[in-house]
gemmi code that builds the backbone of each chain (N, CA, C; Angstrom):
import gemmi

chains = {
    "A": [
        ("VAL", (38.303, 1.038, 30.309), (37.431, 1.222, 29.155), (37.606, 2.874, 28.744)),
        ("ARG", (37.667, 2.854, 26.814), (37.317, 4.412, 27.163), (35.851, 5.307, 27.323)),
        ("PRO", (35.496, 6.169, 28.168), (34.397, 6.474, 28.060), (33.378, 6.921, 26.803)),
        ("ALA", (32.191, 7.200, 27.138), (31.634, 7.539, 25.590), (31.792, 8.761, 25.368)),
        ("VAL", (31.718, 9.335, 24.184), (32.029, 10.279, 24.126), (30.807, 10.939, 22.784)),
        ("SER", (30.591, 11.772, 23.125), (29.610, 12.666, 22.030), (30.200, 12.751, 20.597)),
        ("ALA", (29.190, 13.289, 19.699), (29.969, 12.831, 18.132), (30.513, 13.827, 18.349)),
        ("PRO", (30.113, 15.427, 18.313), (31.750, 16.584, 18.140), (32.766, 16.413, 18.475)),
        ("GLU", (33.073, 15.886, 19.648), (34.072, 14.920, 20.930), (34.944, 14.240, 19.796)),
        ("LYS", (34.105, 13.542, 19.010), (35.070, 12.349, 18.877), (35.283, 12.957, 16.751)),
        ("ALA", (34.434, 13.997, 16.633), (34.933, 14.696, 15.538), (36.340, 15.039, 15.914)),
        ("THR", (36.586, 15.581, 17.071), (37.017, 16.538, 17.367), (39.055, 15.596, 17.720)),
        ("ASP", (38.662, 14.794, 18.602), (39.671, 14.138, 18.496), (39.998, 13.100, 17.464)),
        ("HIS", (39.312, 13.047, 16.450), (39.736, 12.027, 14.840), (40.576, 13.599, 14.572)),
        ("GLN", (40.538, 14.670, 14.361), (40.902, 15.778, 13.449), (42.781, 15.789, 14.095)),
        ("ALA", (42.367, 16.026, 15.581), (43.523, 15.979, 16.147), (44.446, 14.864, 16.249)),
        ("GLU", (44.230, 13.600, 15.667), (44.581, 12.877, 15.454), (45.170, 12.793, 13.900)),
        ("ILE", (44.855, 13.563, 12.839), (44.875, 13.500, 11.780), (46.198, 14.117, 11.890)),
        ("ALA", (45.751, 15.364, 12.396), (46.950, 16.704, 12.121), (48.116, 15.869, 12.770)),
        ("ALA", (47.888, 15.742, 14.161), (49.360, 15.108, 14.578), (49.855, 13.990, 13.154)),
        ("ARG", (49.331, 13.161, 12.133), (50.268, 12.200, 11.355), (50.611, 13.168, 10.159)),
        ("VAL", (49.864, 13.850, 10.220), (50.099, 14.731, 9.189), (51.528, 15.597, 9.552)),
        ("LYS", (51.823, 16.092, 10.610), (52.789, 16.465, 10.815), (53.968, 16.109, 11.081)),
        ("ALA", (53.909, 14.572, 11.376), (54.737, 13.515, 11.693), (55.465, 12.829, 10.239)),
        ("ILE", (54.286, 12.573, 9.416), (54.809, 12.848, 7.986), (55.573, 13.855, 7.456)),
        ("GLU", (55.120, 15.152, 7.825), (56.184, 16.570, 7.126), (57.569, 16.160, 8.142)),
        ("SER", (57.801, 15.720, 8.997), (58.608, 15.943, 9.627), (59.509, 15.131, 9.285)),
        ("ILE", (59.121, 13.647, 8.690), (60.203, 12.775, 8.629), (60.508, 13.357, 6.658)),
        ("MET", (59.601, 13.870, 6.158), (59.492, 14.302, 4.190), (61.053, 15.324, 4.526)),
        ("ILE", (60.654, 15.838, 5.333), (61.798, 17.397, 5.529), (62.838, 16.996, 6.080)),
        ("GLU", (63.691, 15.404, 7.293), (64.322, 15.187, 7.365), (64.843, 14.336, 6.181)),
        ("LYS", (64.635, 13.351, 5.768), (65.086, 12.928, 4.962), (64.965, 13.412, 3.237)),
        ("GLY", (64.823, 14.927, 3.858), (65.177, 15.887, 2.120), (64.027, 15.476, 1.155)),
        ("LEU", (63.126, 15.361, 1.290), (61.904, 15.173, 0.271), (61.748, 16.307, 0.436)),
        ("MET", (61.715, 17.140, 1.287), (60.414, 18.406, 0.809), (61.235, 19.192, 2.188)),
        ("THR", (61.173, 20.452, 1.888), (62.079, 21.523, 2.792), (60.873, 22.793, 3.575)),
        ("THR", (60.748, 22.754, 4.644), (59.976, 23.704, 4.879), (59.593, 24.652, 4.617)),
        ("GLU", (60.004, 25.709, 3.772), (60.078, 26.283, 3.053), (58.602, 26.241, 1.914)),
        ("ALA", (59.038, 24.748, 1.202), (58.098, 24.499, 0.106), (56.478, 24.494, 0.912)),
        ("VAL", (56.872, 23.906, 1.752), (55.432, 23.350, 2.704), (54.448, 24.340, 2.924)),
        ("ASP", (55.393, 25.659, 3.477), (55.251, 26.968, 4.213), (54.458, 27.541, 2.610)),
        ("ARG", (55.229, 27.764, 1.749), (55.250, 28.251, 0.405), (53.659, 27.637, -0.137)),
        ("LEU", (53.489, 26.307, -0.095), (51.857, 26.092, -0.831), (50.570, 26.464, 0.199)),
        ("ALA", (51.251, 26.512, 1.964), (50.117, 26.715, 2.816), (49.985, 28.076, 2.279)),
        ("GLU", (50.805, 28.596, 2.104), (50.292, 30.077, 1.415), (49.944, 30.328, 0.399)),
        ("ILE", (50.013, 29.776, -0.727), (49.171, 29.421, -1.888), (47.934, 29.352, -1.477)),
        ("TYR", (47.530, 28.220, -1.043), (46.145, 28.006, -0.684), (45.515, 28.480, 0.136)),
        ("GLU", (46.242, 29.400, 1.159), (45.471, 30.218, 2.277), (44.792, 31.529, 1.644)),
        ("ASN", (46.248, 32.061, 1.165), (45.875, 33.464, 0.391), (45.780, 33.889, -1.010)),
        ("GLU", (46.202, 32.790, -1.856), (46.617, 33.935, -3.221), (45.100, 33.112, -4.122)),
        ("VAL", (44.876, 31.290, -3.822), (44.474, 30.825, -4.854), (42.273, 31.166, -3.779)),
        ("GLY", (41.540, 31.421, -3.936), (40.609, 31.204, -3.311), (38.976, 31.706, -3.862)),
        ("PRO", (37.920, 32.391, -3.704), (36.248, 31.874, -4.185), (36.921, 33.348, -5.387)),
        ("GLN", (38.038, 34.409, -5.071), (37.738, 35.535, -5.501), (38.331, 34.692, -6.807)),
        ("LEU", (39.105, 33.915, -7.104), (39.215, 33.927, -8.776), (38.043, 33.277, -8.862)),
        ("GLY", (37.192, 31.936, -8.548), (35.907, 31.919, -9.327), (35.125, 33.076, -9.799)),
        ("ALA", (34.855, 33.877, -9.238), (34.412, 35.318, -8.734), (34.475, 36.033, -10.355)),
        ("LYS", (35.522, 36.016, -10.478), (36.635, 37.194, -11.727), (35.556, 35.819, -12.939)),
        ("VAL", (35.688, 34.195, -12.480), (35.651, 33.633, -13.967), (33.868, 34.110, -14.401)),
        ("VAL", (33.245, 33.754, -13.097), (31.051, 33.960, -12.632), (31.058, 35.231, -13.625)),
        ("ALA", (31.674, 36.488, -13.010), (31.122, 37.722, -13.696), (31.539, 38.238, -15.167)),
        ("ARG", (33.054, 37.586, -15.392), (33.143, 37.055, -16.752), (31.995, 36.666, -17.628)),
        ("ALA", (31.337, 35.039, -17.550), (31.075, 34.966, -18.100), (28.951, 35.825, -17.878)),
        ("TRP", (28.992, 36.276, -17.139), (28.018, 37.055, -16.517), (27.620, 38.286, -18.137)),
        ("THR", (28.800, 38.966, -18.298), (28.969, 39.626, -19.312), (29.459, 39.350, -20.374)),
        ("ASP", (29.727, 38.280, -20.816), (30.479, 38.087, -22.438), (29.910, 36.151, -22.572)),
        ("PRO", (28.838, 36.944, -23.299), (28.356, 35.163, -24.092), (28.831, 34.231, -24.522)),
        ("GLU", (30.205, 34.983, -25.324), (31.186, 33.963, -26.029), (31.850, 33.312, -24.934)),
        ("PHE", (32.198, 34.280, -23.764), (33.095, 33.650, -22.999), (32.162, 32.370, -22.012)),
        ("LYS", (31.312, 32.813, -21.966), (30.116, 31.788, -21.174), (29.790, 30.527, -21.698)),
        ("ALA", (29.887, 30.495, -23.190), (29.799, 29.031, -24.261), (31.276, 28.619, -23.735)),
        ("ARG", (32.220, 29.372, -23.876), (33.522, 28.378, -23.840), (33.484, 27.862, -22.170)),
        ("LEU", (32.957, 28.680, -21.376), (33.131, 28.094, -20.359), (32.173, 27.158, -19.860)),
        ("LEU", (31.000, 27.178, -20.579), (30.232, 25.725, -20.066), (30.953, 24.150, -20.997)),
        ("GLU", (31.328, 24.962, -21.964), (31.968, 23.602, -23.159), (33.427, 23.020, -22.642)),
        ("ASN", (34.215, 23.608, -21.635), (35.097, 23.544, -21.088), (35.478, 24.300, -19.776)),
        ("ALA", (35.133, 23.841, -19.122), (35.670, 24.874, -17.811), (36.811, 25.047, -17.806)),
        ("SER", (37.994, 23.729, -17.832), (39.498, 24.229, -17.396), (40.283, 25.624, -18.246)),
        ("THR", (39.939, 24.932, -19.979), (40.507, 25.891, -21.228), (40.076, 27.157, -20.370)),
        ("ALA", (38.871, 27.765, -20.659), (37.960, 28.505, -20.030), (38.805, 29.578, -19.328)),
        ("CYS", (39.446, 28.770, -18.004), (39.501, 29.407, -17.268), (41.309, 30.017, -17.452)),
        ("ALA", (42.058, 28.986, -17.815), (43.420, 28.721, -18.664), (43.865, 30.510, -18.937)),
        ("GLU", (42.397, 30.850, -19.905), (42.625, 32.072, -20.468), (42.700, 33.052, -19.958)),
        ("LEU", (41.849, 32.860, -18.388), (42.634, 33.770, -17.783), (43.165, 34.165, -16.801)),
        ("GLY", (44.330, 32.769, -16.883), (45.742, 32.291, -16.133), (44.809, 31.843, -15.012)),
        ("ILE", (43.506, 31.245, -14.524), (43.612, 30.403, -13.791), (43.594, 29.159, -13.933)),
        ("SER", (44.233, 28.180, -13.351), (44.718, 26.795, -13.444), (44.869, 26.326, -12.245)),
        ("GLY", (45.267, 24.977, -12.394), (45.958, 24.315, -11.069), (45.705, 22.656, -10.635)),
        ("LEU", (46.445, 22.429, -9.734), (46.358, 21.200, -9.093), (45.009, 21.148, -8.791)),
        ("GLN", (44.256, 20.044, -9.490), (42.797, 19.690, -8.579), (41.823, 20.273, -9.732)),
        ("GLY", (42.198, 20.561, -10.645), (41.369, 21.668, -11.449), (42.097, 20.961, -12.965)),
        ("GLU", (42.491, 20.312, -13.043), (42.424, 19.776, -14.385), (41.116, 19.294, -15.295)),
        ("ASP", (40.533, 18.973, -14.776), (39.049, 18.603, -15.810), (38.011, 19.280, -14.756)),
        ("MET", (37.706, 20.540, -14.889), (36.486, 20.923, -14.677), (35.728, 21.130, -15.468)),
        ("VAL", (33.891, 21.762, -14.581), (32.887, 21.423, -15.272), (32.332, 22.668, -14.604)),
        ("ALA", (31.837, 23.206, -15.374), (30.680, 24.535, -14.733), (29.248, 24.094, -15.514)),
        ("VAL", (28.336, 23.948, -14.230), (27.177, 24.008, -14.402), (26.601, 25.247, -13.940)),
        ("GLU", (25.441, 25.635, -14.954), (24.643, 26.418, -15.318), (23.180, 26.218, -14.450)),
        ("ASP", (22.723, 27.467, -13.537), (21.817, 27.630, -13.390), (20.817, 28.597, -13.824)),
        ("THR", (19.547, 27.847, -14.116), (18.605, 28.075, -14.591), (17.372, 29.081, -14.128)),
        ("ASP", (16.342, 28.917, -14.587), (14.646, 29.337, -14.090), (14.124, 27.233, -13.322)),
        ("ASP", (15.326, 26.832, -14.362), (14.159, 25.209, -14.288), (14.780, 24.288, -13.157)),
        ("VAL", (16.752, 24.381, -13.243), (17.187, 23.670, -13.175), (18.425, 24.318, -11.763)),
        ("HIS", (18.674, 23.730, -10.661), (19.883, 24.536, -9.413), (20.291, 23.466, -9.467)),
        ("HIS", (21.653, 23.519, -9.306), (22.983, 22.822, -9.109), (23.889, 22.767, -8.066)),
        ("VAL", (23.748, 21.691, -7.388), (24.847, 22.147, -6.311), (25.730, 20.615, -6.411)),
        ("ILE", (26.901, 20.936, -5.256), (28.192, 20.082, -5.270), (28.896, 19.247, -4.905)),
        ("VAL", (28.970, 18.149, -4.697), (29.208, 17.620, -2.751), (30.356, 16.708, -3.099)),
        ("CYS", (30.898, 16.138, -2.674), (31.838, 14.836, -3.221), (31.646, 14.104, -2.251)),
        ("THR", (30.729, 12.859, -1.867), (29.950, 11.761, -1.361), (31.612, 10.931, -0.785)),
        ("LEU", (32.575, 10.658, -1.441), (33.314, 9.735, -1.155), (34.344, 10.442, -0.173)),
        ("CYS", (34.739, 11.826, -0.525), (36.138, 12.404, 0.293), (35.802, 14.080, 0.303)),
        ("SER", (36.430, 14.723, -0.554), (36.357, 16.034, -0.384), (36.796, 16.630, -1.899)),
        ("CYS", (36.545, 16.291, -2.804), (37.120, 16.499, -4.092), (36.229, 18.344, -4.671)),
        ("TYR", (37.378, 18.641, -5.034), (36.849, 20.164, -4.885), (37.558, 21.119, -6.104)),
        ("PRO", (36.728, 22.075, -6.544), (37.599, 22.744, -7.909), (38.431, 23.744, -7.450)),
        ("TRP", (39.589, 23.193, -6.901), (41.031, 24.060, -6.086), (41.051, 25.187, -7.014)),
        ("PRO", (41.462, 25.650, -8.378), (41.297, 26.400, -9.003), (40.777, 27.736, -8.878)),
        ("VAL", (39.005, 27.354, -8.924), (38.313, 28.624, -8.768), (38.077, 28.800, -7.272)),
        ("LEU", (37.798, 27.923, -6.280), (37.295, 28.195, -4.962), (38.687, 28.005, -3.471)),
        ("GLY", (39.721, 27.188, -3.951), (40.849, 27.053, -3.283), (40.258, 25.901, -2.272)),
        ("LEU", (41.234, 25.855, -0.657), (40.493, 24.581, -0.418), (39.065, 24.580, 0.295)),
        ("PRO", (38.524, 23.232, 0.221), (37.062, 23.429, 0.764), (36.953, 23.716, 1.835)),
        ("PRO", (35.517, 24.292, 2.399), (35.237, 24.403, 4.031), (35.331, 23.414, 4.533)),
        ("ASN", (35.306, 23.499, 5.753), (34.786, 22.072, 6.505), (34.454, 21.383, 6.584)),
        ("TRP", (33.025, 21.990, 6.811), (31.611, 21.310, 6.503), (31.588, 20.389, 5.260)),
        ("TYR", (32.087, 20.820, 4.249), (32.334, 19.940, 3.052), (32.857, 18.636, 2.850)),
        ("LYS", (33.482, 18.709, 4.078), (34.324, 17.264, 3.822), (34.093, 17.025, 5.299)),
        ("MET", (33.047, 16.793, 5.672), (32.722, 16.102, 6.496), (31.253, 15.313, 6.432)),
        ("PRO", (31.053, 13.892, 6.557), (30.187, 12.893, 6.534), (29.013, 14.161, 6.604)),
        ("PRO", (28.177, 14.591, 7.547), (26.970, 14.901, 7.107), (26.674, 15.826, 5.927)),
        ("TYR", (27.357, 16.476, 5.887), (27.008, 17.574, 4.442), (27.103, 16.234, 3.192)),
        ("ARG", (27.784, 15.327, 3.399), (28.131, 14.450, 1.979), (26.858, 13.566, 1.949)),
        ("ALA", (26.485, 13.267, 3.163), (25.700, 12.178, 3.168), (24.235, 12.769, 2.922)),
        ("ALA", (23.571, 13.990, 3.542), (22.843, 14.363, 3.724), (22.347, 14.953, 2.127)),
        ("MET", (23.202, 15.727, 1.440), (23.161, 16.288, 0.186), (22.282, 15.235, -0.809)),
        ("VAL", (23.160, 14.242, -0.735), (22.227, 13.679, -2.048), (20.994, 12.834, -1.652)),
        ("LYS", (20.556, 12.553, -0.504), (19.433, 12.133, 0.219), (18.048, 13.169, 0.177)),
        ("ALA", (18.760, 14.398, 0.496), (17.670, 15.303, 0.996), (18.361, 16.760, 0.881)),
        ("PRO", (18.646, 17.349, -0.982), (19.232, 18.283, -1.005), (18.414, 19.660, -0.138)),
        ("ARG", (17.033, 19.640, -0.688), (16.753, 20.536, -0.408), (16.276, 20.610, 1.022)),
        ("LYS", (15.734, 20.171, 1.775), (15.890, 19.913, 3.137), (17.254, 20.852, 3.769)),
        ("VAL", (18.516, 20.093, 3.375), (19.728, 20.502, 3.784), (19.768, 21.671, 3.289)),
        ("LEU", (19.557, 22.417, 1.909), (19.561, 23.783, 1.842), (18.351, 24.848, 2.557)),
        ("ARG", (17.815, 24.300, 2.884), (16.550, 25.088, 3.441), (17.054, 25.408, 4.975)),
        ("GLU", (17.364, 23.825, 5.692), (17.335, 23.809, 6.949), (19.078, 24.404, 7.338)),
        ("GLU", (20.020, 24.139, 6.361), (21.389, 24.162, 6.799), (22.289, 25.733, 6.684)),
        ("PHE", (21.531, 25.640, 5.390), (21.906, 26.954, 4.676), (20.985, 28.286, 4.544)),
        ("GLY", (19.596, 27.891, 4.596), (18.981, 28.991, 4.681), (18.559, 29.579, 3.265)),
        ("TYR", (18.457, 28.012, 2.264), (18.400, 28.950, 0.777), (17.341, 27.982, 0.435)),
        ("ASP", (16.284, 28.610, -0.220), (15.133, 28.270, 0.078), (14.962, 27.883, -1.609)),
        ("VAL", (14.675, 26.372, -2.319), (15.056, 26.468, -3.613), (13.305, 25.910, -4.000)),
        ("PRO", (12.868, 26.931, -4.460), (11.297, 27.008, -5.111), (10.649, 25.043, -5.803)),
        ("GLU", (9.857, 24.626, -5.238), (9.803, 22.672, -5.470), (9.701, 23.080, -7.258)),
        ("SER", (9.218, 24.061, -7.815), (8.811, 23.990, -9.239), (10.671, 23.566, -9.857)),
        ("VAL", (11.671, 24.265, -8.893), (13.133, 24.030, -10.042), (13.040, 22.614, -9.653)),
        ("GLU", (14.585, 22.241, -10.155), (15.177, 20.869, -10.417), (15.999, 21.007, -9.603)),
        ("ILE", (16.597, 20.170, -8.269), (18.007, 20.521, -7.481), (18.791, 19.317, -8.684)),
        ("ARG", (19.826, 19.587, -8.909), (20.376, 18.416, -9.497), (21.685, 18.467, -8.457)),
        ("VAL", (21.913, 17.121, -8.350), (23.372, 17.369, -7.373), (24.383, 17.213, -7.863)),
        ("TRP", (25.690, 17.340, -8.379), (26.777, 16.120, -8.690), (28.158, 15.675, -7.357)),
        ("ASP", (27.971, 14.476, -7.958), (28.761, 14.319, -7.237), (29.942, 13.964, -7.871)),
        ("SER", (31.349, 14.673, -7.440), (32.844, 14.942, -7.885), (33.416, 13.443, -7.956)),
        ("SER", (34.327, 13.825, -8.945), (35.407, 12.431, -8.834), (36.637, 13.083, -8.682)),
        ("SER", (37.361, 11.908, -8.388), (38.911, 12.217, -8.503), (39.432, 13.081, -9.916)),
        ("GLU", (38.610, 12.741, -10.789), (39.110, 13.470, -12.108), (38.234, 14.408, -12.382)),
        ("LEU", (37.075, 14.683, -11.970), (35.924, 15.436, -12.450), (35.499, 16.564, -11.636)),
        ("ARG", (35.680, 17.717, -11.511), (35.397, 18.592, -10.679), (34.204, 19.640, -10.815)),
        ("TYR", (33.633, 19.127, -10.293), (31.889, 20.269, -10.597), (32.227, 21.798, -9.848)),
        ("TRP", (31.086, 22.607, -10.989), (31.081, 24.446, -9.943), (30.243, 24.702, -10.298)),
        ("VAL", (29.484, 25.369, -9.825), (27.943, 26.225, -10.184), (28.328, 27.496, -10.870)),
        ("LEU", (28.019, 27.790, -11.910), (27.504, 29.239, -12.463), (26.514, 29.546, -11.872)),
        ("PRO", (26.266, 30.817, -11.046), (25.079, 30.670, -10.784), (24.318, 32.273, -11.469)),
        ("GLN", (23.349, 32.338, -11.753), (22.585, 33.220, -12.147), (22.565, 34.809, -11.606)),
        ("ARG", (22.738, 35.343, -12.763), (23.019, 36.559, -12.125), (21.405, 36.848, -11.284)),
        ("PRO", (22.426, 37.908, -10.680), (21.194, 38.907, -9.722), (20.296, 40.078, -10.495)),
        ("ALA", (18.898, 39.956, -10.587), (18.554, 40.996, -10.887), (18.773, 42.298, -10.730)),
        ("GLY", (18.430, 43.392, -11.158), (19.167, 44.326, -11.210), (20.389, 44.893, -11.150)),
        ("THR", (21.301, 44.021, -11.660), (22.480, 44.615, -11.632), (22.955, 44.689, -13.214)),
        ("GLU", (21.736, 44.895, -14.277), (22.343, 45.227, -15.863), (23.204, 46.807, -15.650)),
        ("ASP", (23.285, 47.397, -14.988), (24.519, 48.377, -15.066), (25.712, 48.270, -14.250)),
        ("PHE", (25.824, 47.221, -13.941), (27.012, 46.883, -13.151), (28.173, 46.872, -13.971)),
        ("THR", (29.233, 47.060, -13.114), (30.714, 46.715, -13.779), (30.895, 45.286, -13.455)),
        ("VAL", (31.944, 44.994, -14.303), (32.354, 43.417, -13.896), (32.642, 43.260, -12.563)),
        ("GLU", (33.552, 44.384, -12.002), (33.902, 44.662, -10.871), (32.798, 44.249, -9.642)),
        ("GLN", (32.077, 45.391, -10.172), (30.793, 45.438, -9.073), (30.099, 43.822, -8.880)),
        ("LEU", (30.025, 43.372, -10.528), (29.154, 41.517, -10.245), (30.179, 41.024, -9.259)),
        ("GLU", (31.636, 41.523, -9.919), (32.340, 39.966, -8.610), (32.054, 40.130, -7.927)),
        ("ALA", (32.238, 41.414, -6.884), (31.611, 41.466, -5.222), (30.650, 40.832, -4.989)),
        ("LEU", (29.536, 40.075, -6.097), (28.289, 39.637, -5.593), (28.722, 37.769, -5.572)),
        ("VAL", (29.502, 37.496, -6.421), (29.627, 36.377, -6.539), (30.581, 35.914, -5.186)),
        ("THR", (29.798, 34.824, -4.318), (30.280, 34.623, -3.115), (30.689, 32.760, -3.633)),
        ("ARG", (31.462, 32.610, -2.673), (32.054, 30.965, -2.393), (30.398, 29.891, -2.541)),
        ("ASP", (29.578, 30.308, -1.360), (28.384, 29.287, -1.593), (27.690, 29.368, -2.607)),
        ("SER", (27.834, 30.595, -3.516), (27.033, 30.166, -5.093), (27.684, 29.642, -5.942)),
        ("MET", (28.750, 29.491, -5.731), (29.161, 28.514, -7.060), (29.272, 27.370, -6.495)),
        ("ILE", (29.305, 26.822, -5.182), (29.016, 25.177, -4.512), (27.726, 25.069, -4.878)),
        ("GLY", (26.787, 26.009, -4.836), (25.561, 26.090, -4.909), (24.603, 25.377, -3.934)),
        ("VAL", (25.287, 26.113, -2.307), (24.683, 26.005, -1.288), (24.272, 27.626, -0.866)),
        ("GLY", (24.137, 28.650, -1.673), (23.737, 29.862, -1.396), (23.412, 30.430, -2.613)),
        ("ALA", (22.566, 31.726, -2.727), (22.741, 32.264, -4.049), (23.929, 33.657, -4.120)),
        ("PRO", (23.710, 34.323, -4.663), (25.187, 35.190, -4.954), (24.479, 35.958, -4.232)),
        ("LYS", (24.733, 37.733, -3.657), (24.344, 38.549, -3.065), (23.728, 39.329, -4.125)),
        ("ALA", (22.238, 39.796, -3.480), (21.904, 40.805, -4.533), (22.520, 42.365, -4.367)),
        ("ALA", (21.694, 42.569, -5.503), (21.913, 43.889, -5.944), (21.369, 45.018, -4.909)),
        ("ALA", (22.914, 45.991, -4.372), (22.526, 46.828, -3.325), (21.409, 47.968, -3.760)),
    ],
    "B": [
        ("MET", (40.033, 8.849, -18.982), (40.492, 9.672, -17.524), (41.632, 8.148, -16.587)),
        ("ILE", (42.293, 8.838, -15.860), (42.851, 8.026, -14.887), (42.093, 6.956, -14.456)),
        ("TYR", (42.118, 5.989, -14.053), (41.184, 4.577, -13.716), (41.853, 5.266, -12.172)),
        ("PRO", (41.059, 5.907, -11.009), (41.500, 5.599, -9.768), (41.681, 4.364, -8.673)),
        ("ASP", (40.951, 3.125, -9.305), (41.433, 1.910, -8.621), (42.500, 1.265, -8.922)),
        ("THR", (43.162, 1.837, -9.701), (44.450, 1.170, -10.449), (45.631, 2.331, -10.036)),
        ("ALA", (45.322, 3.478, -10.597), (45.845, 4.777, -10.075), (46.924, 4.425, -8.151)),
        ("GLY", (45.253, 4.963, -7.418), (45.559, 4.856, -6.324), (45.934, 3.478, -5.663)),
        ("ASN", (46.411, 2.717, -6.048), (46.467, 1.091, -5.569), (48.105, 0.652, -5.945)),
        ("ASP", (48.957, 2.126, -6.813), (50.354, 1.755, -7.157), (50.232, 0.879, -8.456)),
        ("ARG", (49.121, 0.847, -8.910), (49.355, -0.209, -9.964), (48.930, 0.989, -11.639)),
        ("GLY", (49.635, 1.556, -11.802), (49.496, 1.982, -12.892), (48.149, 3.271, -13.286)),
        ("GLU", (48.315, 4.469, -14.409), (46.935, 4.924, -14.716), (45.932, 4.202, -15.469)),
        ("SER", (45.910, 3.343, -15.911), (45.314, 2.312, -16.693), (43.737, 3.738, -17.573)),
        ("PRO", (44.184, 4.401, -18.235), (43.119, 5.386, -18.675), (41.673, 4.101, -18.911)),
        ("GLU", (40.738, 4.798, -18.245), (39.517, 4.498, -18.694), (38.312, 5.672, -19.305)),
        ("HIS", (37.184, 4.860, -20.136), (36.401, 6.202, -20.192), (35.747, 6.333, -19.170)),
        ("VAL", (35.068, 7.601, -19.244), (34.281, 7.702, -17.892), (32.889, 8.674, -19.026)),
        ("TYR", (31.831, 8.111, -17.714), (30.302, 8.618, -18.174), (29.940, 9.372, -16.286)),
        ("THR", (29.343, 10.338, -17.124), (28.677, 11.108, -16.083), (27.683, 10.620, -16.394)),
        ("VAL", (26.822, 9.824, -15.180), (25.215, 9.181, -15.248), (24.668, 10.208, -14.941)),
        ("ARG", (23.237, 10.583, -14.822), (22.259, 10.821, -14.264), (21.045, 9.994, -13.967)),
        ("PHE", (20.779, 10.167, -12.276), (19.596, 9.424, -11.973), (18.661, 10.346, -11.425)),
        ("THR", (17.516, 10.179, -11.381), (16.161, 11.285, -10.572), (16.288, 10.216, -9.059)),
        ("THR", (16.086, 11.451, -8.442), (16.095, 10.778, -6.462), (15.118, 9.855, -7.118)),
        ("GLU", (13.824, 9.694, -7.171), (13.122, 8.682, -7.091), (14.077, 7.088, -7.607)),
        ("GLU", (14.320, 7.309, -8.495), (15.410, 5.402, -9.247), (15.934, 5.429, -8.125)),
        ("ILE", (16.954, 6.497, -7.508), (18.045, 6.477, -6.314), (17.668, 5.546, -4.999)),
        ("TRP", (16.856, 6.285, -4.557), (16.208, 6.353, -3.179), (14.671, 5.402, -3.260)),
        ("GLY", (14.143, 5.679, -4.120), (12.426, 4.563, -4.092), (11.677, 5.280, -4.214)),
        ("ALA", (10.363, 4.706, -4.980), (9.301, 6.140, -5.072), (8.725, 6.335, -3.371)),
        ("GLY", (8.717, 7.645, -3.395), (8.389, 8.029, -2.448), (8.965, 8.738, -1.143)),
        ("GLU", (10.715, 7.819, -1.500), (11.417, 7.746, -0.636), (12.181, 9.646, -0.712)),
        ("GLY", (12.591, 9.719, -2.128), (13.753, 10.925, -2.180), (12.673, 11.939, -2.366)),
        ("GLU", (13.338, 12.974, -2.282), (12.643, 14.311, -2.349), (12.261, 14.474, -4.020)),
        ("PRO", (10.919, 15.288, -4.347), (10.482, 15.339, -5.908), (11.115, 15.764, -6.365)),
        ("ASN", (11.343, 16.082, -7.613), (12.096, 16.946, -8.558), (13.424, 17.293, -8.139)),
        ("GLY", (14.069, 16.210, -8.133), (15.706, 16.365, -7.690), (16.293, 14.878, -8.888)),
        ("SER", (17.713, 14.922, -9.049), (18.533, 14.305, -9.978), (19.880, 14.527, -8.845)),
        ("ILE", (20.860, 13.482, -9.737), (22.009, 12.983, -8.942), (22.746, 12.514, -9.906)),
        ("THR", (23.994, 13.111, -10.161), (24.643, 12.775, -11.425), (25.483, 12.065, -10.715)),
        ("PHE", (26.625, 10.908, -11.064), (27.668, 10.278, -10.502), (28.780, 10.215, -11.724)),
        ("ASP", (29.822, 9.628, -11.914), (30.998, 10.045, -12.771), (30.748, 8.293, -12.334)),
        ("VAL", (31.157, 7.477, -13.668), (31.072, 6.263, -13.606), (32.264, 5.599, -14.904)),
        ("TRP", (33.215, 5.242, -13.904), (34.346, 4.941, -14.378), (34.233, 3.090, -15.943)),
        ("GLU", (34.332, 3.006, -16.962), (33.861, 1.719, -17.641), (33.938, 0.871, -16.670)),
        ("PRO", (34.925, 0.092, -16.201), (34.655, -0.937, -16.044), (33.882, -1.149, -14.760)),
        ("TYR", (32.837, 0.275, -14.054), (32.266, 0.152, -12.975), (30.707, -0.637, -13.965)),
        ("ILE", (30.645, -0.262, -15.262), (29.224, -0.958, -15.627), (29.333, -2.432, -16.092)),
        ("VAL", (28.255, -2.779, -15.221), (28.012, -4.230, -15.356), (26.420, -4.364, -15.976)),
        ("PRO", (26.339, -5.457, -16.586), (24.713, -5.252, -17.865), (23.665, -5.611, -16.299)),
        ("ALA", (22.851, -5.380, -16.319), (21.994, -5.574, -15.052), (21.438, -7.038, -15.486)),
        ("SER", (21.232, -7.367, -16.387), (20.444, -8.696, -16.913), (21.531, -9.492, -17.776)),
        ("LYS", (20.955, -10.526, -18.871), (21.395, -11.163, -19.958), (20.609, -11.334, -20.323)),
    ],
}
model = gemmi.Model(1)
for chain_id, residues in chains.items():
    chain = gemmi.Chain(chain_id)
    for i, (resn, *xyz) in enumerate(residues, 1):
        res = gemmi.Residue()
        res.name, res.seqid = resn, gemmi.SeqId(i, " ")
        for name, pos in zip(("N", "CA", "C"), xyz):
            atom = gemmi.Atom()
            atom.name, atom.element = name, gemmi.Element(name[0])
            atom.pos, atom.b_iso = gemmi.Position(*pos), 0.0
            res.add_atom(atom)
        chain.add_residue(res)
    model.add_chain(chain)
structure = gemmi.Structure()
structure.add_model(model)
structure.setup_entities()
């Protein structure tokens, strides 16, 4: 009989199991010549170091400073990002949703872990975990406040976007107050990953 | 757009129209259950939509 384990231990077991299975599949594919270790390493390197929220931050800062670009971004995020050389896997059809004084957006994937890779890189672990996926659709205001320390005023609607295999949503946050004189580079530095997921605000002007 | 129900099961891409639909939290969870002033959007492939009544 297996001893009862607490939930976090179970999760760790489960992750170890998945890691072992991935490793086994990788070895078989390399053995059969379907994949090379160099290709695997290169892909991991790209998504660990080169593709990440710094790319999304570039897009957001551009949208904050260029109204015509912003209009194109909201019309078709994938083609607007491609103008800046940003595109790729898991972002063929991206939709940017704009925060306003009346509506705050937040993204989730209730089914698994769909996420806009080209602008945000790989999803954080909590994004892939059942607690976030379940609670964010049921009680987003509470999750934002209690788990992320992010208070959204009751007067602001919270709109939760459930991502799908084909459509990848992400948030265009509001430009922080007091940044009128900021350069695009200074603005980029204020844009956080969490603000593009919708679980946090951009950094405030220093 | 690619229909995941077939594409994920080796039965081809069979593209279908996709609608992004929005419900208020009250519509989804019932009155008094959901948080006020919230909504949820879902992507719905054409075959998922059936008439609620005839």
